[in-house]
FILUM-25098 format. One record per residue (C-alpha): y, x, z; residue in one letter. Coordinates in steps of 0.02 Angstrom, whole numbers, padded with zeros to 5 digits, always signed. Layout:
! residues N
YXZA;...
END
This chain:
! residues 689
+00806-00514+01655M;+00984-00537+01670L;+00982-00463+01865V;+00876-00300+01801V;+00996-00267+01662L;+01156-00277+01795C;+01032-00145+01914L;+01022-00010+01803L;+01172-00023+01685A;+01293+00009+01824G;+01463+00047+01768L;+01413+00094+01569W;+01594+00191+01490P;+01638+00054+01364Q;+01820+00124+01322S;+01806+00040+01145A;+01778-00137+01229A;+01915-00097+01373A;+02012-00053+01215Q;+01982-00216+01136A;+02057-00392+01178K;+01906-00504+01187R;+01919-00680+01265I;+01785-00796+01269A;+01810-01017+01300L;+01655-01041+01411V;+01640-01261+01418I;+01493-01357+01536G;+01511-01528+01517N;+01350-01618+01642S;+01408-01774+01727E;+01467-01883+01595Y;+01529-02049+01659D;+01449-02173+01555H;+01285-02105+01511V;+01156-02015+01629A;+01184-01812+01674S;+01113-01675+01614L;+01052-01566+01695N;+01072-01383+01634N;+01231-01380+01550P;+01338-01332+01698A;+01208-01195+01740N;+01223-01137+01562D;+01397-01110+01567A;+01398-01013+01735T;+01276-00898+01687D;+01335-00870+01530L;+01533-00837+01560A;+01460-00706+01688A;+01372-00627+01567A;+01495-00615+01440L;+01625-00544+01599E;+01504-00423+01626R;+01497-00364+01440I;+01717-00334+01452G;+01765-00525+01395F;+01893-00614+01486T;+01825-00787+01512V;+01922-00952+01501T;+01776-01082+01603Q;+01798-01272+01601G;+01671-01393+01673M;+01649-01554+01665N;+01804-01587+01546L;+01864-01735+01513D;+01959-01797+01319Y;+02143-01747+01375R;+02065-01570+01479Q;+01960-01525+01325M;+02115-01530+01209R;+02211-01463+01331L;+02100-01320+01351T;+02065-01297+01184L;+02257-01257+01117R;+02300-01133+01259D;+02142-01038+01216F;+02195-01071+01016A;+02375-00968+01060E;+02281-00825+01166A;+02154-00814+01023A;+02280-00744+00894Q;+02284-00579+00928D;+02126-00543+00998A;+01977-00431+00922D;+01818-00529+00979M;+01815-00717+01012V;+01675-00812+01058I;+01678-01016+01119V;+01535-01094+01202Y;+01507-01261+01212F;+01341-01345+01307A;+01346-01540+01351G;+01327-01694+01200H;+01363-01688+01033G;+01367-01816+00888I;+01368-01812+00706E;+01455-01970+00589I;+01472-01945+00419E;+01423-01777+00420N;+01570-01737+00546T;+01518-01644+00709N;+01588-01701+00881Y;+01595-01622+01051L;+01581-01760+01180I;+01707-01723+01349P;+01639-01830+01497V;+01729-01990+01500N;+01689-02040+01322A;+01617-02207+01296E;+01580-02228+01137L;+01545-02391+01121R;+01601-02399+00931S;+01551-02285+00808D;+01750-02286+00766R;+01766-02215+00953D;+01716-02044+00913V;+01891-02001+00828D;+01966-02067+00986L;+01863-01981+01104E;+01788-01843+01055A;+01847-01677+00986L;+01782-01613+00809R;+01702-01463+00815L;+01817-01423+00656E;+01956-01414+00797S;+01887-01266+00874F;+01856-01179+00711V;+02021-01206+00687R;+02067-01144+00849A;+01968-00963+00850V;+02008-00940+00618S;+02196-00836+00677G;+02079-00701+00768A;+02075-00525+00689R;+01898-00471+00699G;+01729-00576+00768L;+01746-00768+00769K;+01590-00841+00844L;+01562-01027+00917I;+01386-01045+01009L;+01340-01246+01001V;+01192-01295+01127D;+01251-01511+01102A;+01113-01547+00996C;+01016-01629+01154R;+00965-01830+01114N;+01095-01913+01132N;+01106-02066+01245P;+01275-02153+01181F;+01169-02192+00992L;+01082-02344+01090S;+01237-02451+01120D;+01347-02390+01007M;+01404-02553+00894V;+01415-02469+00710Y;+01551-02548+00613A;+01492-02515+00450S;+01344-02542+00400G;+01364-02378+00280T;+01403-02268+00390R;+01274-02147+00415S;+01252-02089+00628V;+01137-01908+00601G;+00994-01848+00730R;+01057-01701+00811G;+01226-01611+00707L;+01245-01586+00521A;+01252-01407+00439R;+01431-01331+00435V;+01521-01226+00295D;+01641-01130+00415P;+01741-00995+00327S;+01763-00828+00416G;+01706-00902+00574V;+01525-00881+00632L;+01440-01005+00716V;+01282-01041+00813G;+01188-01206+00837Y;+01048-01236+00988A;+00941-01301+00856A;+00927-01333+00666R;+01056-01451+00581S;+00956-01636+00580G;+00850-01574+00737T;+00857-01610+00925L;+00873-01441+01044A;+00806-01436+01217M;+00893-01455+01392D;+00751-01396+01470G;+00653-01406+01651D;+00711-01231+01727G;+00887-01186+01763R;+00943-01146+01584N;+00897-01249+01423S;+00789-01135+01287P;+00933-01070+01200Y;+01051-01019+01346A;+00902-00910+01429R;+00841-00861+01252A;+01067-00796+01239L;+01067-00756+01429L;+00917-00627+01399S;+00985-00531+01240H;+01168-00544+01252I;+01188-00396+01374E;+01074-00284+01257E;+01139-00128+01229P;+01183-00062+01066G;+01085-00231+00992L;+01172-00270+00836E;+01240-00451+00806L;+01147-00533+00681G;+00980-00442+00758K;+01006-00538+00933M;+01037-00714+00844F;+00858-00675+00760R;+00791-00625+00938R;+00858-00779+01003V;+00803-00881+00864R;+00607-00793+00920D;+00646-00820+01076T;+00689-01009+01073V;+00546-01023+00950W;+00415-00956+01083E;+00494-01052+01229L;+00459-01193+01144T;+00330-01196+01077D;+00391-01195+00897G;+00471-01356+00924A;+00661-01310+00888Q;+00719-01180+00802E;+00912-01116+00820P;+01023-01071+00647F;+01173-00991+00624T;+01299-01031+00485Y;+01417-00928+00429G;+01410-00736+00372S;+01442-00569+00474L;+01539-00422+00393P;+01447-00286+00329G;+01486-00182+00470R;+01378-00203+00620D;+01442-00285+00772I;+01391-00263+00954F;+01442-00356+01084L;+01366-00254+01214M;+01416-00056+01120P;+01257+00076+01137P;+01254+00196+01278R;+01261+00365+01259A;+01113+00448+01291T;+01133+00609+01390P;+01025+00782+01380E;+00879+00754+01494L;+00786+00884+01582T;+00593+00860+01552P;+00576+00794+01736D;+00732+00663+01715A;+00658+00618+01553S;+00489+00583+01627G;+00588+00478+01757A;+00698+00376+01661L;+00515+00320+01559L;+00446+00253+01690R;+00584+00170+01754M;+00625+00081+01588Q;+00428+00024+01605Q;+00462-00031+01760M;+00601-00125+01690V;+00483-00187+01556A;+00351-00240+01697D;+00485-00331+01783F;+00539-00434+01640A;+00346-00493+01608E;+00320-00524+01795A;+00470-00629+01780E;+00431-00728+01641A;+00262-00755+01710A;+00325-00811+01877G;+00140-00803+01962T;+00102-00736+02148D;-00024-00657+02066R;+00109-00546+01929D;+00220-00508+02053W;+00073-00452+02166T;+00013-00318+02017A;+00196-00269+01995F;+00214-00235+02174L;+00062-00112+02167G;+00072-00007+02013R;+00253+00035+02091Y;+00218+00043+02284A;+00278+00217+02273D;+00450+00179+02266L;+00477+00046+02394P;+00682+00081+02407D;+00714+00033+02246N;+00807-00108+02213Q;+00671-00190+02072L;+00545-00186+02224M;+00637-00280+02366T;+00678-00409+02223I;+00496-00421+02159A;+00461-00462+02341Q;+00573-00597+02355Q;+00542-00658+02206K;+00348-00648+02247R;+00388-00753+02428E;+00485-00879+02334A;+00362-00913+02225V;+00239-00920+02388R;+00348-01040+02485M;+00378-01153+02295A;+00178-01165+02294A;+00157-01223+02489M;+00314-01349+02493S;+00251-01440+02344S;+00122-01510+02445L;+00138-01696+02473P;+00248-01754+02603A;+00148-01806+02770A;+00201-01912+02898R;+00137-01830+03085P;-00042-01869+03090G;-00062-01927+02909A;-00198-01857+02827T;-00225-01796+02622A;-00296-01962+02540S;-00415-02005+02680G;-00490-01844+02681S;-00451-01822+02858G;-00377-01642+02849L;-00203-01655+02865S;-00088-01561+02734T;-00035-01427+02854E;-00225-01400+02858Q;-00252-01364+02674M;-00113-01213+02681V;-00191-01162+02845K;-00345-01147+02750E;-00276-01072+02591Y;-00184-00951+02683S;-00351-00908+02769S;-00461-00894+02630A;-00314-00779+02534D;-00336-00659+02683A;-00510-00674+02674A;-00523-00636+02495A;-00717-00740+02480D;-00776-00812+02366I;-00878-00924+02472S;-00712-00982+02579Q;-00635-01020+02401W;-00761-01142+02347T;-00779-01222+02509R;-00553-01238+02480F;-00594-01303+02311I;-00725-01422+02354H;-00627-01507+02495R;-00482-01525+02377Y;-00569-01574+02241A;-00441-01730+02246E;-00320-01619+02207Y;-00361-01536+02027P;-00168-01496+01960D;-00109-01464+02130H;-00042-01257+02133P;-00136-01198+02264L;-00282-01284+02193M;-00262-01185+02016Q;-00196-01034+02099K;-00364-01039+02225A;-00454-01059+02057K;-00410-00901+01983L;-00441-00805+02164K;-00606-00850+02161R;-00637-00827+01968S;-00566-00650+01999A;-00666-00617+02141L;-00838-00674+02038V;-00797-00549+01904V;-00763-00426+02023S;-00939-00464+02111A;-01011-00460+01973L;-00946-00276+01915D;-01010-00207+02076R;-01185-00302+02061K;-01197-00231+01888A;-01164-00075+01948A;-01288-00073+02077E;-01408-00120+01958T;-01406+00020+01841V;-01426+00129+01977Q;-01584+00061+02048K;-01733+00064+01967T;-01804-00076+02057A;-01675-00196+01954A;-01819-00168+01803K;-01911-00294+01851R;-01909-00458+01954P;-01869-00438+02149P;-02063-00423+02238D;-01938-00463+02442A;-02005-00658+02414F;-02133-00659+02305P;-02222-00812+02222G;-02043-00915+02265Q;-01989-00897+02074E;-02174-00912+02018K;-02216-01076+02106A;-02060-01168+02018L;-02178-01140+01835G;-02018-01134+01753L;-02050-01124+01563T;-01926-01030+01435R;-01836-01176+01388G;-01804-01228+01583Q;-01726-01057+01607L;-01621-01049+01463R;-01553-01211+01550G;-01529-01129+01718V;-01433-01004+01619Q;-01336-01133+01523S;-01282-01191+01713A;-01252-01014+01770L;-01113-00972+01618N;-01026-01159+01619A;-00985-01131+01825R;-00918-00952+01764G;-01072-00847+01820F;-01130-00746+01680D;-01301-00746+01651A;-01277-00671+01477G;-01381-00733+01337P;-01455-00896+01339V;-01624-00837+01292D;-01734-00896+01441G;-01783-00713+01480L;-01719-00679+01670I;-01658-00508+01646G;-01526-00373+01758A;-01363-00488+01702R;-01450-00665+01755T;-01525-00581+01919R;-01330-00512+01952N;-01286-00714+01905A;-01404-00787+02018I;-01361-00667+02149S;-01168-00692+02159V;-01202-00891+02149F;-01320-00904+02275Q;-01192-00791+02387S;-01028-00898+02326A;-01164-01048+02374S;-01188-00987+02574G;-01364-00955+02507L;-01465-00806+02532A;-01438-00665+02368A;-01579-00639+02327T;-01592-00622+02148G;-01738-00743+02153V;-01749-00929+02094L;-01814-01049+02219N;-01790-01248+02256K;-01624-01203+02360S;-01549-01138+02209T;-01584-01266+02086L;-01540-01383+02212A;-01341-01290+02226A;-01336-01285+02036L;-01388-01477+02009N;-01515-01424+01898F;-01672-01537+01897D;-01813-01451+01797P;-01928-01626+01772A;-01761-01678+01655A;-01771-01522+01563S;-01889-01542+01397P;-02057-01427+01423R;-02057-01372+01222P;-02248-01369+01162A;-02315-01208+01160P;-02322-01175+00971D;-02112-01227+00977A;-02090-01054+01084A;-01993-00924+01020T;-02093-00781+01020P;-01996-00628+01128A;-02010-00511+01020A;-01938-00600+00859Q;-01802-00735+00940P;-01736-00861+00819A;-01543-00820+00737P;-01506-00998+00865A;-01574-00895+01004A;-01423-00759+00970R;-01289-00883+00985S;-01363-00982+01156A;-01237-00928+01239A;-01107-00978+01161R;-01173-01141+01093D;-01139-01332+01173R;-01020-01253+01335F;-00859-01332+01393I;-00737-01242+01508S;-00730-01392+01606G;-00679-01567+01628R;-00471-01559+01646E;-00379-01463+01545A;-00320-01301+01670E;-00196-01126+01655K;-00312-01006+01618H;-00305-00813+01665D;-00332-00711+01489A;-00403-00573+01608D;-00525-00655+01695T;-00591-00747+01538L;-00622-00596+01452S;-00702-00526+01590R;-00809-00691+01576L;-00841-00721+01416H;-00804-00569+01326D;-00724-00639+01174D;-00593-00574+01081P;-00538-00767+00996R;-00513-00829+01168L;-00446-00669+01273T;-00323-00700+01114R;-00289-00861+01144V;-00276-00881+01307A;-00130-00754+01318R;-00026-00852+01167A;-00051-01001+01283L;-00002-00932+01457R;+00070-01053+01588G;-00012-01202+01454Q;-00147-01309+01511A;-00302-01314+01390F;-00498-01337+01381V;-00578-01212+01288Y;-00767-01213+01204G;-00911-01155+01112Y;-01009-01253+00963F;-01126-01146+00878E;-01042-01011+00905D;-00871-01056+00874R;-00722-01082+00992L;-00629-01241+01017Y;-00477-01270+01111V;-00393-01425+01165A;-00198-01372+01219V;-00103-01502+01319Q;+00052-01540+01240S;+00184-01694+01318W;+00309-01749+01217G;+00310-01749+01010A;+00240-01566+00946T;+00245-01552+00761P;+00088-01549+00683W;+00167-01406+00561A;+00213-01305+00725A;+00004-01345+00765A;-00031-01277+00605V;+00060-01129+00594S;+00015-01086+00795K;-00164-01095+00740A;-00166-01010+00614R;-00061-00870+00667A;-00219-00842+00825L;-00344-00811+00667G;-00415-01006+00666G;-00363-01168+00610H;-00343-01350+00691L;-00510-01399+00703A;-00628-01486+00558T;-00757-01602+00603M;-00890-01613+00470T;-01030-01693+00553S;-01062-01831+00690R;-01116-01674+00819A;-00969-01592+00807E;-00858-01709+00796N;-00923-01785+00966Q;-00937-01607+01029F;-00746-01577+01007V;-00723-01751+01074Y;-00803-01726+01246S;-00682-01588+01270M;-00535-01710+01300V;-00641-01880+01355Q;-00603-01868+01528H;-00433-01792+01541D;-00316-01941+01528D;-00173-01811+01495R;-00235-01786+01311F;-00204-01982+01293W;-00062-02106+01259R;-00080-02306+01272I;+00012-02373+01150T;+00055-02564+01094Q;+00082-02616+00911N;+00034-02739+00923P;-00140-02685+00991A;-00174-02586+01141L;-00204-02400+01052D;-00241-02252+01141V;-00210-02108+01052F;-00277-01932+01092G;-00251-01767+01025P;-00226-01707+00852A;-00329-01594+00764F;-00341-01537+00565G;-00347-01706+00458L;-00165-01742+00381A;-00147-01853+00235Q;-00038-01767+00068S;+00157-01848+00068P;+00113-01911-00111D;-00038-02016-00085A;-00070-02175-00103R;-00048-02285+00084E;-00134-02308+00201P;-00298-02231+00171A;-00271-02101+00006G;-00254-01911-00001G;-00346-01859+00178F;-00398-01683+00177A;-00450-01544+00312W;-00309-01404+00331V;-00436-01273+00279T;-00494-01365+00109G;-00660-01410+00169E;-00737-01567+00082A;-00717-01733+00187L;-00878-01764+00171A;-00898-01842+00364Y;-00750-01960+00433T;-00773-02066+00583N;-00633-02199+00563W;-00602-02325+00689G;-00579-02519+00654A;-00416-02543+00538G;-00401-02346+00533E;-00310-02275+00434P;-00156-02409+00433N;-00001-02305+00416N;+00070-02428+00539Y;+00272-02428+00540A;+00260-02321+00391D;+00254-02157+00471N;+00072-02102+00503E;+00001-01957+00411D;-00098-01856+00534I;-00275-01898+00611V;-00300-01909+00804T;-00431-01992+00927F;-00426-02165+00929T;-00468-02315+01048Y;-00420-02493+00987R;-00394-02637+01128S;-00372-02816+01086R;-00340-02854+01294T;-00229-02774+01417P;-00327-02583+01493L;-00308-02562+01692N;-00358-02368+01620S;-00386-02268+01488V;-00495-02283+01387K;-00564-02167+01246T;-00669-02155+01105S;-00704-02003+00964A;-00654-02118+00823R;-00483-02069+00721W;-00344-02152+00682G;-00167-02118+00594D;-00014-02061+00702Y;+00138-01995+00679P;+00127-01839+00761D;+00042-01726+00907A;+00095-01837+01051D;-00009-01765+01185R;-00100-01608+01118G;-00200-01540+00984Y;-00366-01455+00945I;-00390-01279+00889M;-00539-01225+00793E;-00600-01016+00773F;-00720-00963+00670P;
END
């Protein structure tokens, strides 16, 4: 996004900014001597310093400063700030709070004892005093609430001296102080180039005409979204009554209708570029390049092509390294062969080739190439269904079963119940057979035909033994209802009308889903809305009695309250299991994917799964009192495991699926039983009525 803004901005007139004295101090401490290095502070400081220089600030930058260097740098900056009109200080690195006093930590600090902190670290208050003499805006941004490794080895000289988690709140007079995370909480360092807080600042700090208060609100919303509600920035202090702009509003010249239209398209192009950059997938970059193919010389097009190529190269290079002649997990194919087959299938854009590729490399379900292959195959399936449906409308012959192969389908002798099983099997594999009603109409014919083509069979649209074998459907294993139990075609039972969304699960393992593809496959606004909100996250979805369930993977502790809020914002709630059948269905969504489960030892071997919508009220009697569903439903059904709930370590208030073992486990074992647990450690399950 920063690149886009620079390209569009050019040399904007900033006469007011040029006349004012705007200075900034940017410090990034990554390479600590006595604890593990941080990945991103140096990147954060470098990128933010460049952004501030672009909007007219004179920047003093310090990287990996020790105690003496930090003191001298702050002293010199304080002198320069005395007559400045706008002053910004940004610090990225480690910070600590002791006895409600905040400290920013140099790279050479050891902090063996809590008494050492005054001798080896700088108080945040020193930075506040250093900028207090400035005439105008005085702003300090602290991205230093990261999980602190100093605490584990620190000796506490006094048993009454408190050491906080994160930084303590401040009450600066005349200075605005922004924390990457609210006081008492931790901020993330980030998996990419920048921390979530730095990434949010970089996204908004160069926006022309964005008032400072609104900028901080947008930064907060961006961080909240990037961390799925786990991190919330906060600002202490107050702004004056007048509007303050880091980047002044641009003057809007008079435009001719043609120029106005061109400007609107460029603005849309910028927005589309930003969206593609946020997604960062081959598919999104390809869509952007196709949308603006008439502007081949535009710089954004050049950058988009470079970024798409980088995405493709990253996917290729992430394959496991192979020795010359080595094979992929005994498959008999070299990793070079996998790349070659992926490229071949991509060039052919053929369903059967993608199907063969996915089956051949099924042992790599989480590999980027496999996930992209699944998306590409799903898109081709949807496209084929659309074409087939259009042909069906135009052909009167589609009003009755094709007679090109008379007798084949009748010879199978399938009952209506068994035909429902065929439709369910097609739907489960992503071939849209429509409602599971046991009636073979045009939509089911289309699904049969496309499935046959994808399986290398003759695409007749007529069921035969080969098609049933490819579906792994055994008619003998499907019940044949008694004649008097059959539902008349003219009056379908209410359950039959929703049978297409009854006991369907998207797969054995969570994966990233494309919202547009899911919309075409299921035509369910609930699922489409959820898929758009979870873009980039792996999840499993399923239907039980026409209710949608979504199990979301979330590595690292996810605040249960944040999961509750997310489900409500999407129009649902955390799952509530009110019967044994519903509980078993929800459990079956996650039982096969080890990534939903965590093994702990406390002292038994417990395996905890994803959380759902049952929790204990804070004032309830421990260990078993006060459990209630988030919806207020009566707690008529429970499925507690042995010894649960137990409020282990006096901090377990939410409920997850749980498996307990008294002996060591060689692999993850799971169960549909419940246990209380501190938080949503491996994910959570949402329900949408």
